[in-house]
Every structure is written in C-alpha cells, then in structure tokens.
N, C-alpha and C positions, 0 to 999 in steps of 0.2 A: 511432445514439448519444451524444448528449445523455442522454440520459433514463435509459441504462445506468448514466451518472457522476453524475448523481444519486442514485439507488438506491443506488450502491454509497454516497456520503456518508451519506445515510441511514438504511443498516444496519450501519456503522460503528459510528454513533450509539447506536442501539438494542443493539447485543452488550454492550456492558459491562451493563446490565442485567439481558442474559436469560443468559449465559451462568452465570453464579454458581450461580443456582438450577438451571438442566437439569442444568449439572454436578454437585450436589451428589446430585438426585433419580437419576441414574445411577449413585450410590455410588463416586463417583470420591474416590481418596484425594490429601488435599495439599489439600481444597475447604475452603472457610469453612464454618458451622455450615449444617447445610440450614434454605433458609425453607419456609413452606407452600406446597404447590406452587399453581401459576396454572391456571386455564381453558386447557388448550394452545389456539392460536388455529389457525384452519382454513389447510391447506396447500394451495394452489389450485398446482395446473400452469401455467408460461406456456406447457406447449404438450404436449397429447398425449406419452407414452411414442412413441418412436422404438426401432424393431427394426431391428439393421444382422448382416451376414453370412449366412453358410449355413445355409438353413434345416437338413437335416442332420447339426449341428454340437451334439456330446451336452453343450457346455456351455456355459450361459447368464450370463453376470455380467449384471449394473445398474450401471448408472453414474448418478452424480446431480451434477450441475450449475447454474447458474444461468444456461448461456446458452440460454434460450427462446425469446427475439425469433427471427423467421421469418428474418430476415438473418444471424444468428448461427449458426442450425441449416445455413441453404443451406451456409455455408462449412465448417461443421463436417463436415459429415453424411459427404461423401465419404471424407474422412478415415477416419471410425469403419467406414467400409464396407470400405476398404481395409485397414487392418488386423485385423478382425474376419476378413478373408477368408483372411489369411497366419496368424494364431492358429488359424482355424477355431473359435472359439466363436460365439454370437448376442448380441448387442449392447442387455441396454434401456435406451436414455438419457431415465433421467426428466429432468424441470426442474421449479426453480421460481421464484417474484419471489425478486430478489436478498435482499430484506430479510427472508427466509423460510429462508435455506440455513438457517446455525446451525441457526433453531430444529429443520427439516425434520431435520437429521441427529442433534441428541441425543435426540428425542423416536423416531426411531424407533429407535436402540438402546435406549430405552427401555421402546420397546413390542414389541423383538425380529422389526421387520421393517427392518434395516442392509440398507443394498444393501454391494453389494462393492467400489465404488472411489470416491471420492470427489477433487473438485477446491475444493480450501478456501487461508482466507487463511493465512498463516505466522503470525502474531499468536498462532492459539489452539492452536498449537502443544503448550505448557505444558498445559492444561488437558485436551487430549486424549491425550496419551502419561498422565498423570496419572489420568485414568480409564480405560487401556488398549484405549484405542478403536483404537488402529492398530497395524496391522501391519510392522515391521521390513523393510524390502528384503533379495532375498538380495544376496548377495555381491558378485556382477557386476554389479550395476544400481547398490548403491553405489560401486564403484568408475570406472563409467562416470560416471556423478555429479562425483564428485571429482578426475576427469579431465577433464570436459569441458566443464565451468561456472567463472565468475569465483569467487573466493576468497566474494567478499559474498554470491551465491547460495548456492554450499553452505553460509556460515552460517546462511542465508535458510530454511534449511531441515533447520538441524540443533540438536538437544536436546539435554542429558544424554548429548554425546560422538557420538550415534546422527542418521543421517540417515535420515530419515523419509521420503522421496518424491522424484521430478522434479521440480524445479523450472520453471516456466511463465514468465505474466509475472512482466517484473520491472519496480516501477516506479521513478524516482529523482526529484530535487528539483533544480532551479536556477532562481535568475534571470531571470523573464521582463520583458523590456522591451514598450515603446512606440517603435518608431523612430519616427514622428511626431512625435512629444514630445519625444523628444530633440532633433531636427533644428529644432525652434523655439526651443527651452530652450536649443540651442546647443549640449548636453555632445555632444562629439566622440568620449568612449572612451566605453566601457559601463565601468562601475565595478567595480573588484578588490576593495577594501580598505572598513571600514565607514565611515570618514573620506569617500573616494567615492563614495557609496550617499547621506551626509547631506547634501554637496555640492550631489549631482549632483538629490535630490529638492527641495531648496529650490529651485534655479533650473526647476524643472518645474511647482510649486505657482504655481496659479492660485485668485484668491478674488472672491468678487462684493462690490457695492455694499455688502453690506450684511457682508463680512469674513468673509463663508461660505466654505471650501472647493469652489470648481466644478470644479476638477483637480486632483487628489493626486498627490505625486510619489512616494510610494508606498504599498501598501495591506497591513494586515495581516488577515488571512483570521478571522473572530472567525463564534463559533457552531457551530462543529464540530472535534473534539478531537483529528484530521489535520491538518485545514486549520493549527489554532494551534500544536499541538506538533510534525509533521514540519518545516515552517520554522526553527522556533527550534532544536531540537536540530542540526541543520543547521549554524546559528550558531554553536549551543554547541561543537560539533564543530570549528568554523575559529576556534573562541579555546582551543583547546585542552584544554576540558572534559571533563567524563566524564557518564554516565546515572547509574548505579552502579557499587559496588564490582564486581571480577571475579567475587567469589563470592557474587552476586546478594543478599548481609546486608544491605544498607544505600543508602540514594540517597548519591545525590552530586553531581545537578544543582543543587542551593543552594550550592554553595562558591564561592568568589570569581568564577571563571571564568562560571559560568552567573547571578550578580547583573550581570557587567560584559553578559553578554549580553543577561537583559531589560534592563538600562539603554540600554544601542543601543537598543531598540526602542522605549521612552520617549523616548530622545532625538530622535526620531523624528516620537514623538507634540507634546514638548515643541516640536518646529522650527516647526510649525505643517505638518509635511508630509502629516499624515493624517489621513484623513477615517474614523470610523469606523464612517460611517454610511453606507460604500460597500460593494459588494460585489466578488462575481465579475462579477455582469452589469455593473459599471460597469465593470471593466475590459476586457471585453470590447468595449464599445460607444465605451470612447477615452478615457474619463474620467479614466484611471489609470495611471502612468508606469512603475512598477516592481510587482514582484510575486514572492513566491517560490511556487513550486509543482510541481506531477509533470507528466510531461510525458503522462500521459493527456488532459490538458487540452488539447493543441492539436488534437482534433479538437474543439471549440468554435470554438476560435480563428479552427480552415477557416471551419466551417461560418457564421460574421461574419461582418456586411454588411462588416468593413475585409479580410477574408482575412488568411490565416498570414505572409504577404508583410509585411504591416503589424506583426510582432511579430517577436523576436528574444529568443534565449534565451542566458545566461554562467551559466558556476561560479559557485556561493554567493561571497556574499563574505567574506573575514577579516579579522580585526582583524591589526595590526600584526605581524609576531613569527610568523604560525602560518598554515598554509595552505588550500586552502580544500580543504575534504569535506563531502559532498553524505549526505542519506540515502538509503534504497531499501530500498524492502519487495519480498516474491514473493506468488505463489500457488505451491501445488505439486496434485502428484499422489499419493493416498493410498493406501493400502488396510485393508478394517476388517478388526480382526483374527482377527473370526466369522466371515470368507468361507471358504467349504467349498471354494474354489477360488482359495486367493490366487496359488499357482504361476502358473495363466495370466493372474490379473487384471496380476502384472507382468507377464508375457510382452506381453501389449497394452499396457502403459501404456510399455512400454520402446518396442514398436513405434513408438507416437505419436511417440515424442521421439527417433528415429534417424534421423541424416541417411538420403537413399536415394542410391546411388551419386552421391554426392560430390555431390548437392543437399542441398537444405534439409530439417530432420524433417517428417514431420504438421504439429506444433504449430507452428513455426514459420512455417510456411508459413499456418497459420488466425489465428495472433497478428498478422500483419503483415498480414493482409488483414481476418478478419473484425473484429477490435478495436482495428486501428489501434495494435497495445501492440510493445512492446520485449520478443525473444523471449530469453528468459536462456542458452542453450546459445549458447558461444561459434562455434560452427560455423556458426551459424543466422545470427549477424550479418554473419559473414562471408559467408556467401552469400547474405543479401539487402541486401549493404549499401546498394544501387539504392533501398531501401522507407525504411531508416533512416536513413542518412547525408546526406538532406536537411537543408538549412542551421537548421533551427529543431530537428532533433533530435538532430543529431550532439553537441551541447554533453552531452547525456545519457545517450549513448552512451559519448561519452568518460569524463562522468564517472563510471561503474559499474569504473574500471580503479581506482580509491579511495576509492571509497562505501564506506561502515559499513550495516550491515544494523539495521533496527529493533530492537530490541534485545529479543528472543525471551527472557521472562523471567514466572513465575507470576507471575498476576493482571497482566500489561501492560495488558491494555486499563482495567483499572479504575484506573490508577495513572497513565494516558493522560489521562480522563477529569477524575479529582480535577488534575493539573498544568493541562489546559486554563482550567480554573473558576481557579486563583488565579492563571494568566497573562495571563488577562483581569481577573481583580479587580487590579490592576497596570496595565494599559489605561485602567481607568474611575479610577486614580489614586482607589481602595478600599484599596489594601495598596500599602507600599513596595516594591521589587524583593524584598528580602531579606525579609522580612516575607512579601509571597505563596509565596517560594521554599521558603522555613525550614517552611512550613502544608503545601505541597505534597511535602517530603520525610517530614513526622512523619507523614503519611497514608501513603505510601509504604513507608516503614518496616514501620508496623505490618502492613500487606498482604504485605510479602514475611516477616516473621516468622511471620502467621499459615498464611502458604504452607508454609514449611520444617518446619509442626508434624507 
C-alpha cells in the first residue's frame, strides 16, 4: 500500500509538465500554445488485461485504471465480474503504473485507441472537458450522484455546471499528531487554533547538544506540490481566505488571509519548531509531533513500527474568529466521448456504484478493503461505518460535512506547482510571504487568462 501511495505522489508531481503538451497535441480548446511533441514513453501494464463477464455478451467495454497490483485486482475483479454479468457485457480491464495513467489516457486518445471507461483524478477535469474527451452522464446518473453524495464530492466531479462522473475515492486533510510526544510534553488537549498549535509545537520540540532539532513540534511537507499546497489551502480556508475569484479570472490567495496563513507557517519555522530537513519518514518513525496530511497516509502509519494507535487525528486548526475547513479531492469514473457503447458503459459504472439490497456498493466495498480509502457515497459511509469510523479515520469522515473540494479550474495543476515553489521560497526565507504569494498570484493570473482565451 505504501508503494502505491508513493507512486501517486510522484505522478502528481510529473503531471504538471505532461498534461499541457499532451492536451495541446490532442487539439484541445482553451489550451496553451502547442509545444514540440516529445517522445512517447513506453506504457507498460502493471498486469495483463483481465477479462470479465459472460462470454456470449455482444458488447465489450475496455476499462482503464491504475489498480494493477495483484492485491488490488484480487479485491476489485469479483465486483467487475458481478456487474459485467448484471449488465451483460464483457469487460477488458487494462491497468498501467500510476505514474503513466495520464499519459496513457491522452496518448490513447491521440492515437485513436481510447478506452471506454476511465478512472481519473478530478483535477484533470478542466483539461479533459476542454479537449472534448468525456461523455456527459445520462440524466438518471446525474440525479443519483446529486442525491447520494456529499456536496463536496458532487462539486469535485462538476465542471462548467456539468457533473462528469461517479465520485469514488475521497481524500481529506486533518491534523495528525503523535500521542506519545504529546503526553511527554504535557500537551493535554489537541490544538484547535493556530495559537494552540504554536504553543504545543514549542513544548514538543527537542534539540540536540549542537542546537539542531532532533524532535520537531511540527512538520511542513516539502518537495511535493500536494504536500505543500493542500495543507496550506486548508489553513487558508480556516482563516476565511479564498483561492481564486468565483469567475476563475484571478487569484485571491495573495490577499491578507493568504499572507497571514503563510505567516503562520513562518511563525512555526521562526519559533524553532520545524526542521525543514525532516520528511514523512521522520514522522512515521516518531520524530515529529504534528503535521497536516490526508487520510490515505493512515496505511503507512498502520504499517509502521509504532502502529496506528500511536497517532491521532483532529480537525484543521483555525485562526481565531474562523472555523475549521478541510480540503478534499476526489477520483471519479468517466466515459470517453468516442465510446460506441457509452450507454452500456454508464450502466456498468452505475452498477459498480449502486447499493446492493441495503448493503454497500461494490465500489464502497473495494475502496475500504483493497485501498483502505474513504468511499464518497453517503450510504457507503453509513453501511461501512465499522471500517471507516475507527478513532483515527473518523475525524476525516466527519470533516467531509463541511470540507471544500480542491479548486477545479483550468490550469489547476500548473498553478499548484507554481504556488508550491513560492511557498517553499518563503519557508527558506528567500522571499517574504507577501512577495512569494504575489509572485505565485501573478503566474496564476497569467495561466487563468491564457485558459480563458
């Protein structure tokens, strides 16, 4: 499971560079000026295509996912078999390594070999929609999604007012803390406000004889766009700030709430509570008291030598006068617009995401067993409460009630990568928080204007 998640991080880092060129090559509308085509990387399946469904079915659907690990296939294939029989289709399940998924989708479309059904990250929606890649769902599917999923999940699969597919895995962010360190430092209550975090972080920090931080009160995750931006954006929203304007015409994250948010992170650094040389492995090994991270990281904490019971989770800390707001992002099932069997593709997806006689949906079962992830469907969260409501996961589930989806805007990946670099420049005191955010906002405004043309 940890290998799967590391691949996800590397992939999201790489996609910022890959997507614009691939979209441009596909002739998408609203894209950057096409760049010179690069050599296509080899697409190596993580497993041979698996065929499901009745042999006599007249329709064959090809499904593309990044779930090729044998453990994932073992958990998912029985549900594919069940829905293939119900819908009376043959399913050819193609899988690629996680870091090749986006490239496979776009080069397949370019080469006229697109599949029928995709499972993909919702941040790609603007570019997929702009390149006319996706088929809108039928009305009954849209109605089911709007009535059966939380507002954040519905917004997470919506772009330009259109719902584009079934939400599947949902991830949110919370404060994660080390219980032992809290106990040893005399931190009796989990921090709720920014001031609480600063005070607790100071108490939890230890330094060696050379004055170097050996145990950090707080960890800022660096070198990974989502690891930098997602926690920062959760804190921004918990300070009453906004990322971009409602019409997506300009960035707002460099206004006073944004500067205050980056200033809060700088306060933790200046307090001597952060060691920027620490990484995720240092938290897992018990050298850090607090960080802000997503629920899927729980798999690594469970597998650690300390075990999941050594860690706790709690709502995103907020600045005084505001309330806690967590960022969430989704994955979804979608159908290629060129599929000759789009109607059957939607029926198959609908089967995967529909409750079974009052029980959880097939996707709900798979997500909570194969992936150790949170299902988006509200009825799945209720039916599988025994799996997702353990003390560590429950705060992430509760956070979905008022969580806000990662902004689904044109050029979102490029903007996030630019913002990451500027936030890190402030952390290393190369720029002031205001200078860093103004630079990132200028680049974001350029990207947003370019996408509007």
